[in-house]
C-alpha positions in Angstrom: 76.9 110.5 -71.7 76.1 113.3 -69.3 76.8 112.5 -65.6 74.0 112.9 -63.0 74.1 116.3 -61.3 75.1 114.8 -58.0 77.7 112.4 -59.4 81.4 112.8 -58.7 84.0 112.0 -61.3 86.6 111.6 -58.6 85.0 108.3 -57.4 86.2 105.5 -59.5 83.6 103.1 -61.1 83.5 99.4 -60.7 85.2 98.0 -63.8 84.3 94.3 -64.5 87.2 92.4 -65.9 85.7 89.0 -66.6 82.1 87.7 -66.5 83.5 84.1 -66.4 84.3 84.5 -62.7 80.8 83.6 -61.6 79.7 83.8 -57.9 79.6 80.0 -57.8 83.2 79.7 -59.1 84.7 82.0 -56.4 82.2 81.3 -53.5 84.8 79.3 -51.5 87.2 82.3 -51.4 84.6 84.8 -50.0 82.7 85.2 -46.8 78.9 85.6 -46.7 78.8 89.4 -47.0 81.5 89.5 -49.7 79.6 86.8 -51.7 76.4 88.8 -51.6 78.1 92.0 -52.8 80.0 90.1 -55.6 76.8 88.4 -56.7 75.0 91.7 -56.9 77.8 93.3 -59.0 78.2 90.3 -61.3 74.4 90.0 -61.8 73.9 93.7 -62.6 76.8 93.7 -65.0 75.8 90.6 -66.9 72.1 91.8 -67.0 73.3 95.1 -68.5 74.6 93.2 -71.5 71.5 91.2 -72.1 68.3 91.8 -74.1 65.3 93.7 -72.6 62.6 91.7 -71.0 59.2 91.4 -72.8 56.0 91.4 -70.6 52.4 90.9 -71.6 50.0 92.9 -69.5 46.3 92.1 -69.3 43.4 94.1 -67.7 40.0 92.5 -67.3 36.9 94.4 -66.3 34.0 92.3 -64.8 30.6 93.4 -63.6 28.3 91.7 -61.1 25.0 93.2 -59.8 26.1 96.7 -61.0 29.5 96.5 -59.2 32.6 96.8 -61.4 35.6 94.6 -60.6 39.0 95.1 -62.2 41.8 92.5 -62.4 45.3 93.3 -63.6 47.8 90.7 -64.6 51.1 90.3 -66.4 53.1 87.5 -67.7 56.8 87.3 -68.7 56.9 86.5 -72.4 60.7 86.8 -72.7 62.8 87.0 -69.6 65.9 88.6 -71.2 68.0 90.3 -68.5 65.5 89.2 -65.8 67.0 85.7 -66.1 69.9 86.9 -64.0 68.8 90.1 -62.2 65.6 91.9 -61.3 65.7 95.4 -59.9 64.6 95.6 -56.3 64.9 91.9 -55.9 68.5 91.7 -54.7 67.5 89.4 -51.9 67.0 86.5 -54.3 63.2 86.3 -54.0 61.3 86.0 -57.2 58.2 88.1 -58.1 55.1 86.0 -58.4 53.3 86.4 -61.7 49.7 87.4 -61.4 48.6 85.3 -64.4 45.1 85.8 -65.9 43.4 83.1 -68.0 42.5 83.7 -71.7 39.4 85.9 -71.7 37.2 87.4 -74.5 34.7 90.2 -74.3 31.3 88.9 -73.2 32.7 85.8 -71.4 30.8 84.7 -68.3 33.0 83.8 -65.3 32.0 82.0 -62.1 32.4 84.0 -58.8 34.0 81.7 -56.2 34.3 84.1 -53.3 34.0 87.9 -52.6 35.5 89.2 -49.4 34.6 92.9 -48.6 37.7 94.5 -46.9 37.9 98.0 -45.5 41.3 99.7 -45.8 42.5 102.7 -43.9 45.3 105.1 -44.9 48.4 104.2 -43.0 51.1 106.7 -42.0 54.3 106.6 -44.0 56.7 103.8 -42.9 59.9 104.9 -41.1 63.1 105.0 -43.1 65.2 101.9 -43.5 68.8 102.1 -44.8 67.7 101.8 -48.5 64.8 104.4 -48.4 66.9 106.9 -46.4 69.7 106.8 -49.0 67.2 107.1 -51.8 65.7 110.2 -50.1 69.1 111.7 -49.7 69.8 111.1 -53.4 66.5 112.6 -54.5 67.2 115.8 -52.5 70.7 116.1 -53.7 72.1 115.7 -50.2 75.5 113.9 -49.8 77.4 111.8 -52.2 77.7 108.1 -52.7 81.0 108.1 -50.7 79.2 109.8 -47.7 76.0 107.7 -47.4 77.5 104.8 -45.5 79.4 107.0 -43.0 76.2 109.1 -42.5 74.2 105.9 -41.6 76.9 104.8 -39.2 77.2 108.1 -37.5 73.5 108.6 -36.6 73.5 105.1 -35.1 76.9 105.4 -33.3 75.8 108.7 -31.6 72.5 107.0 -30.7 70.3 109.5 -32.5 68.4 106.6 -34.0 68.2 102.8 -33.4 67.3 100.0 -35.8 64.0 98.3 -34.9 62.9 95.6 -37.3 65.4 97.1 -39.9 63.8 100.6 -39.7 65.3 103.7 -38.1 63.5 104.8 -34.9 64.5 108.1 -33.3 65.7 107.9 -29.8 65.0 110.4 -27.0 68.5 111.9 -27.5 67.9 112.1 -31.3 64.7 114.0 -30.8 66.3 116.5 -28.3 69.3 117.1 -30.6 67.0 117.6 -33.6 64.7 120.1 -31.8 67.7 122.1 -30.6 69.3 122.3 -34.0 66.0 123.3 -35.6 65.6 126.1 -33.1 69.2 127.5 -33.3 70.4 126.5 -36.8 67.3 126.3 -39.0 69.2 127.1 -42.2 71.8 124.4 -41.6 69.3 121.6 -41.3 67.3 122.8 -44.3 67.5 120.2 -47.1 67.9 123.0 -49.7 70.9 124.4 -47.8 72.9 121.1 -47.9 72.0 120.5 -51.6 72.9 124.1 -52.5 76.3 123.8 -50.7 77.1 120.6 -52.7 76.4 122.6 -55.9 78.6 125.5 -54.7 81.4 123.2 -54.0 81.1 121.8 -57.5 81.4 125.4 -58.8 84.7 125.8 -56.9 86.0 122.6 -58.5 85.0 123.9 -61.9 86.6 127.3 -61.3 83.4 129.2 -61.3 83.6 130.4 -57.7 86.4 131.4 -55.3 86.4 129.2 -52.2 87.3 132.1 -49.8 84.2 134.1 -50.8 82.0 130.9 -50.5 83.3 130.1 -47.0 82.8 133.8 -45.9 79.2 133.7 -47.2 78.6 130.6 -45.1 80.6 131.2 -42.0 79.8 134.9 -41.2 76.1 134.3 -40.5 76.8 130.8 -39.1 79.3 132.4 -36.5 76.5 134.7 -35.2 74.1 131.7 -34.9 76.8 129.8 -33.0 77.3 132.7 -30.6 73.6 132.9 -30.0 73.4 129.2 -29.4 76.2 129.2 -26.9 74.5 132.0 -25.0 70.9 130.9 -25.0 71.0 127.1 -25.4 70.3 125.5 -22.1 72.2 122.5 -21.0 70.1 119.5 -21.5 70.3 116.6 -19.1 68.3 113.5 -19.8 66.7 112.3 -16.5 67.7 108.9 -15.2 64.9 106.3 -15.1 64.5 104.0 -12.0 65.5 100.5 -13.0 63.2 98.8 -10.4 65.9 96.9 -8.5 68.9 97.6 -6.2 72.6 97.5 -6.8 74.1 94.1 -5.9 77.3 95.8 -4.8 76.2 98.5 -2.4 72.4 98.1 -2.2 71.5 101.6 -3.6 68.8 101.8 -6.2 69.9 101.1 -9.8 68.9 103.6 -12.6 68.7 103.6 -16.4 71.3 106.0 -17.9 71.8 107.0 -21.5 75.4 106.7 -22.6 77.4 107.0 -25.8 76.3 103.5 -26.9 72.8 103.5 -25.7 71.0 102.9 -22.4 72.5 100.8 -19.5 72.0 100.1 -15.8 74.1 102.1 -13.3 74.2 102.5 -9.6 72.6 105.8 -8.3 75.4 106.0 -5.7 77.9 107.0 -8.4 80.8 108.0 -8.1 81.1 106.1 -4.8 79.9 102.9 -6.6 80.6 102.4 -10.2 78.6 99.2 -10.7 77.0 99.0 -14.2 75.1 96.4 -16.1 74.0 96.1 -19.7 70.3 96.1 -20.4 69.2 92.8 -21.8 65.8 91.5 -23.0 64.7 88.2 -21.6 62.4 86.1 -23.8 61.0 83.9 -21.0 62.9 80.7 -22.1 65.3 78.7 -20.0 68.6 78.0 -21.7 68.3 74.6 -23.5 72.0 73.9 -23.0 72.8 74.5 -19.3 69.1 74.6 -18.2 70.1 77.1 -15.5 70.3 80.5 -17.2 67.7 82.5 -19.2 67.9 83.1 -22.9 68.3 86.8 -23.7 68.1 88.8 -26.9 71.5 90.3 -27.9 72.9 92.3 -30.8 76.0 91.7 -32.8 78.5 94.5 -33.8 76.6 94.6 -37.1 73.3 95.3 -35.1 71.9 91.8 -35.9 69.8 90.2 -33.3 70.8 86.8 -31.9 70.0 84.8 -28.7 72.3 83.6 -26.0 72.5 82.5 -22.3 72.7 85.2 -19.7 75.3 83.0 -17.8 77.9 83.6 -20.5 80.8 82.9 -20.4 80.0 80.0 -18.1 77.5 78.9 -20.7 78.2 79.5 -24.4 74.7 78.8 -25.8 74.0 80.9 -28.9 71.3 80.8 -31.6 70.5 83.0 -34.6 66.8 82.0 -34.3 64.6 82.6 -31.3 64.1 79.5 -29.1 60.5 79.0 -28.0 60.9 76.8 -24.9 59.7 73.5 -26.4 61.6 70.4 -27.5 61.4 68.7 -30.9 59.1 65.6 -30.8 61.4 63.8 -33.1 64.9 64.3 -31.7 64.4 66.2 -28.4 66.6 69.2 -29.5 65.2 72.7 -28.9 62.7 74.3 -31.3 63.2 77.8 -32.7 61.0 80.3 -34.5 62.0 81.4 -38.0 60.6 84.1 -40.1 59.1 82.9 -43.4 57.2 84.5 -46.2 53.7 84.9 -44.9 54.4 84.5 -41.2 56.5 82.6 -38.7 57.3 78.9 -38.6 58.5 76.7 -35.7 61.4 74.4 -36.8 63.8 72.1 -35.1 67.4 73.3 -34.5 68.8 69.9 -35.4 66.5 67.8 -37.6 64.0 68.4 -40.4 60.9 68.7 -38.1 58.8 71.8 -38.8 55.3 73.0 -37.9 52.8 74.9 -40.1 53.4 78.6 -40.7 51.6 80.9 -38.3 50.4 84.1 -39.9 
């Protein structure tokens, strides 16, 4: 079997040793993330040894008052490998079958409801982690071993931030991108990176001398670097007024951009070094101490959770967003959970739940 062009033989494959070690059998030995990864590996391996799935597809064309309607449907006739794994459905959700009834040419069907909807072309969605990696693969940029460090680096340097699981460029990211495009246009060109990967493969295969390759790259790059050092202006991101005064010295507080994102700092620096993290209040009083405000926080893995702003005096914490109402059944606080099709209010303690809000 011929390897993909961007594959590296030096990176060892995952070699299954026993399909008998099911995810359920070893669940107690793994944490949540480890179990998800093991379930994915186990399912994909077992699926690769199973029969192909068989699907029946149906297309029905209907006409009413000179207007043509088309309905497409499919039904799984034999699940095969789909019994344990479906590509693109690693989150455990199942695809809903769009089943059509038995139809014959000339049949008359009853129209229950026709809703005319107008659709407008939407701009492409921002990259999430999966689509960014897929784009890198399609353009031959990077290797499997470099994808994860790349995603970590662009977030760690605050070039992008994750908003609703999608990458959104920061002000710093846009400034850096514009400067690099102006002074190093060839370096940030996708074809350059892909070509460099190919040249490095040629060195590994003995088809190219590494010294000549490095010279071919570095000599023009050295000139671009000298030009950038000479002409690139020092960029300073202006501080934004925070709208309140320092509680230590009384000077106005400002919003600064640091290595780990934005934060509040005293404008009287360096005489006053008072700083505060920027937190997002949700307008709900803490249900535990009933004194502090519930604020939105982020974990080290960039996951959103909610806690009391009086921490560590109050250790209230919730993975779901409190809504400021109590459960009518048990008086515990209610939270908002994301469900398929909208959001649902549920109790943090008992089985009480309200209808899904779209």
